[in-house]
Wavefront OBJ file of the C-alpha trace (Angstrom):
o trace
v -31.281 9.338 28.995
v -27.075 9.797 28.536
v -27.847 8.306 24.743
v -30.818 11.136 24.646
v -29.369 14.292 25.271
v -26.207 15.823 24.081
v -24.920 18.677 26.501
v -25.234 21.925 25.822
v -23.255 25.015 26.803
v -25.686 27.176 27.445
v -29.245 26.936 28.370
v -30.783 29.702 26.024
v -30.179 26.643 23.534
v -32.460 24.544 25.266
v -35.391 26.930 24.781
v -37.569 27.154 21.797
v -37.054 29.491 19.089
v -39.936 31.568 19.515
v -39.007 31.976 22.837
v -35.754 33.801 21.878
v -36.385 37.318 20.067
v -33.692 36.459 17.934
v -32.706 35.013 14.209
v -29.632 32.918 14.004
v -27.771 32.349 10.790
v -24.713 31.179 9.153
v -23.818 33.189 5.943
v -21.180 31.401 3.841
v -18.989 34.161 1.025
v -19.912 32.239 -1.895
v -21.613 28.943 -1.981
v -20.778 27.793 -5.791
v -16.949 27.755 -6.001
v -14.058 25.421 -7.560
v -11.877 22.601 -6.136
v -9.223 23.926 -3.917
v -10.966 27.594 -3.086
v -11.312 28.767 0.009
v -14.581 29.740 2.311
v -15.427 31.531 4.778
v -18.301 31.786 7.322
v -20.080 34.507 9.466
v -22.242 33.132 11.963
v -24.702 35.380 14.335
v -28.186 35.515 15.874
v -29.768 39.026 15.232
v -33.076 40.643 15.307
v -33.329 40.203 11.446
v -31.139 37.235 9.774
v -27.664 38.556 8.392
v -27.690 41.879 10.650
v -25.081 41.897 12.908
v -26.444 43.593 15.677
v -26.973 40.837 18.925
v -24.453 38.028 19.556
v -22.129 35.833 17.842
v -23.281 32.493 17.847
v -22.250 29.273 19.445
v -20.407 26.830 17.460
v -19.811 24.223 20.102
v -21.422 21.678 17.792
v -20.301 22.815 14.254
v -19.906 19.562 12.221
v -18.685 20.243 8.538
v -19.636 17.051 6.461
v -17.386 16.573 3.336
v -18.563 15.306 -0.459
v -17.258 11.822 0.784
v -19.410 11.921 3.601
v -16.183 12.339 6.165
v -16.017 15.275 8.952
v -13.369 18.195 8.549
v -12.777 20.558 10.552
v -13.269 24.868 10.040
v -10.054 26.621 10.040
v -9.497 30.248 11.944
v -12.189 30.084 14.021
v -12.713 32.945 16.197
v -15.948 34.709 17.899
v -16.541 38.366 18.727
v -18.838 39.899 20.051
v -21.559 40.400 17.355
v -20.502 37.449 14.769
v -18.262 34.190 14.959
v -16.293 33.304 11.993
v -14.642 30.530 10.464
v -12.879 29.258 7.301
v -13.321 25.898 5.286
v -11.029 25.117 1.907
v -12.963 22.689 -0.208
v -10.322 20.261 -0.957
v -12.933 17.496 -2.274
v -14.944 17.966 -5.208
v -19.094 17.784 -4.810
v -21.112 19.890 -2.088
v -20.397 19.975 1.625
v -22.638 20.289 4.806
v -22.090 22.798 7.122
v -24.352 22.280 10.472
v -24.855 23.656 13.834
v -27.287 20.867 15.562
v -28.448 21.197 19.116
v -30.035 19.004 21.227
v -31.462 18.896 24.808
v -34.840 19.417 27.447
v -36.070 22.071 29.245
v -38.555 22.044 32.080
v -40.398 24.500 33.994
v -43.135 24.241 36.803
v -44.847 25.993 38.891
v -43.375 26.787 43.044
v -46.170 28.253 45.080
v -47.204 30.784 42.064
v -43.560 31.458 40.868
v -42.619 29.575 37.172
v -39.508 27.736 38.028
v -36.937 26.359 34.860
v -34.632 24.763 34.274
v -31.593 25.041 33.435
v -31.354 28.375 34.797
v -29.525 30.283 32.184
v -25.691 30.029 31.942
v -25.787 26.604 33.339
v -24.567 23.677 31.732
v -27.214 21.134 31.121
v -26.257 17.816 32.377
v -28.619 14.450 33.119
v -27.699 14.701 36.358
v -28.982 17.758 36.968
v -31.734 17.215 35.718
v -32.289 14.308 37.937
v -31.540 16.658 41.152
v -32.924 19.782 40.629
v -36.564 19.028 38.451
v -38.856 17.927 40.731
v -40.594 14.675 39.483
v -44.185 15.556 41.018
v -43.854 19.534 40.851
v -47.364 21.054 39.700
v -47.669 21.770 36.462
v -44.524 20.227 35.345
v -43.497 20.659 31.703
v -40.543 19.112 30.245
v -39.607 19.335 26.762
v -37.211 18.018 24.120
v -35.829 19.974 21.343
v -33.659 19.472 18.130
v -32.652 22.464 16.481
v -30.867 22.575 13.208
v -28.862 25.156 11.479
v -27.624 24.935 8.090
v -25.863 26.362 4.897
v -24.461 24.269 1.957
v -21.021 24.831 -0.440
v -20.321 23.523 -3.443
v -17.072 22.557 -5.196
v -17.479 22.285 -9.027
v -20.426 18.955 -9.226
v -22.441 18.865 -6.847
v -23.294 15.412 -5.050
v -25.713 14.443 -2.159
v -23.453 12.437 -0.167
v -23.572 14.965 2.920
v -27.003 15.409 2.335
v -28.662 12.446 3.400
v -31.295 13.045 5.951
v -30.538 11.366 9.909
v -33.932 9.966 10.153
v -34.186 12.584 13.693
v -36.056 15.967 13.852
v -37.198 18.277 10.866
v -34.934 17.881 7.932
v -34.800 19.402 4.941
v -34.107 17.605 1.450
v -33.274 18.755 -1.715
v -35.844 18.494 -4.958
v -34.075 21.269 -6.502
v -30.467 21.267 -5.749
v -29.245 23.670 -2.519
v -26.484 25.441 -4.759
v -28.641 25.449 -7.770
v -30.607 28.450 -7.212
v -31.487 31.167 -9.747
v -33.965 34.080 -10.018
v -36.641 33.679 -12.413
v -36.527 30.014 -11.302
v -38.777 28.328 -9.277
v -37.119 25.970 -6.319
v -38.750 22.848 -4.637
v -37.584 21.277 -1.212
v -38.918 18.792 1.274
v -39.501 18.692 5.066
v -39.276 15.308 6.531
v -39.633 14.524 10.519
v -38.190 11.817 11.685
v -37.219 10.861 8.255
v -41.087 11.130 6.798
v -42.815 13.993 5.007
v -43.712 16.295 7.084
v -47.244 17.854 5.723
v -48.626 21.312 6.640
v -45.276 22.966 8.270
v -45.242 26.541 7.874
v -42.165 27.881 6.200
v -40.441 31.358 6.697
v -38.140 33.063 3.729
v -36.459 35.881 4.585
v -34.078 37.991 1.760
v -30.850 39.689 3.078
v -31.111 43.358 3.556
v -33.875 43.848 5.900
v -31.874 47.005 7.378
v -31.990 48.991 3.782
v -35.840 48.525 3.073
v -38.652 49.738 4.809
v -40.091 45.659 5.637
v -38.809 42.293 5.823
v -40.618 41.156 3.260
v -40.711 37.632 4.464
v -42.218 35.259 2.441
v -44.486 32.954 3.773
v -45.181 28.732 2.687
v -46.949 25.638 4.066
v -45.472 22.397 2.827
v -48.107 20.033 1.321
v -49.042 16.322 2.320
v -45.883 15.198 0.611
v -43.959 17.777 2.977
v -42.958 19.638 -0.277
v -42.749 23.346 -1.040
v -42.050 25.888 -3.715
v -41.229 29.175 -4.144
v -39.645 31.458 -6.547
v -36.555 33.733 -5.319
v -37.449 37.520 -6.129
v -34.096 38.779 -6.392
v -30.356 37.176 -6.178
v -28.610 37.491 -3.092
v -28.896 35.257 0.766
v -31.694 33.900 2.064
v -32.609 32.325 5.391
v -35.277 29.998 5.419
v -36.874 28.488 9.190
v -40.085 26.070 10.000
v -40.586 24.249 13.301
v -43.143 21.613 14.659
v -44.205 20.777 17.602
v -45.993 17.415 18.641
v -45.868 14.674 21.641
v -43.531 12.103 20.022
v -40.435 13.486 22.610
v -37.976 10.792 24.337
v -38.155 10.573 27.947
v -38.072 12.008 30.360
v -39.351 14.910 27.860
v -42.911 14.948 27.337
v -43.274 17.439 24.754
v -41.132 17.918 21.416
v -40.391 21.310 19.363
v -37.793 20.265 16.376
v -36.658 23.416 14.836
v -34.756 23.957 11.158
v -32.913 26.695 9.954
v -31.025 27.515 6.901
v -29.216 30.160 4.616
v -29.209 29.706 0.804
v -27.641 31.939 -2.165
v -29.347 32.595 -5.194
v -27.680 33.761 -8.132
v -28.626 35.591 -11.272
v -29.186 32.983 -14.427
l 1 2 3 4 5 6 7 8 9 10 11 12 13 14 15 16 17 18 19 20 21 22 23 24 25 26 27 28 29 30 31 32 33 34 35 36 37 38 39 40 41 42 43 44 45 46 47 48 49 50 51 52 53 54 55 56 57 58 59 60 61 62 63 64 65 66 67 68 69 70 71 72 73 74 75 76 77 78 79 80 81 82 83 84 85 86 87 88 89 90 91 92 93 94 95 96 97 98 99 100 101 102 103 104 105 106 107 108 109 110 111 112 113 114 115 116 117 118 119 120 121 122 123 124 125 126 127 128 129 130 131 132 133 134 135 136 137 138 139 140 141 142 143 144 145 146 147 148 149 150 151 152 153 154 155 156 157 158 159 160 161 162 163 164 165 166 167 168 169 170 171 172 173 174 175 176 177 178 179 180 181 182 183 184 185 186 187 188 189 190 191 192 193 194 195 196 197 198 199 200 201 202 203 204 205 206 207 208 209 210 211 212 213 214 215 216 217 218 219 220 221 222 223 224 225 226 227 228 229 230 231 232 233 234 235 236 237 238 239 240 241 242 243 244 245 246 247 248 249 250 251 252 253 254 255 256 257 258 259 260 261 262 263 264 265 266 267 268 269 270 271
């Protein structure tokens, strides 16, 4: 089990996103830049994407992959009440992937008519804790594996795809149209993979920034085809939040169910 689960700092990160009322996001200041320029990022959890009204996102598992495939460290990282921030200097030409990947398990069971959950809120996950605190023969025991990806992408100069290669684990998005080549008036096509294979019939939600200043969220709802692909047109320039999830029985033990979720932010420019 130690190879399966990476400890998380808080139990909430292990729960299905549907159980959390807030949406997580990473917002770059710009996504298309020149070499040696700086990008600053905000990261939060809020009622609607990019609205700083709830909590800062936890960046314990933040990994920045450079255009050559190496890992680079963020600079000036800090966390306030409503947002976390960090900076990145784009020293290499090409495309960077900024990702927070949370993995873990959670359990629930019936204890004399009351629902018990593990781990308790605010308690870190440990394999030893699971073995000691979750009854193996509990009534209505449900153990869920969670794999959640929160990503965004920035490019210095000419884009490349070295940092974008899928891992083959969980739900992942791959580019057909370039992630940093998005413009209003032009359609964009992406593809979802689950464990490296096309993810068919996945429901996708897309929300444009600015929900605070309009009367409706105006979310765009899409579904992937048999090849895992979907195509959309951007109604306006700006930041967009994209999210999807898949539930299946392909969990690693001791879990019996798995929930794979994916969320990303993209910048759409005027042509």
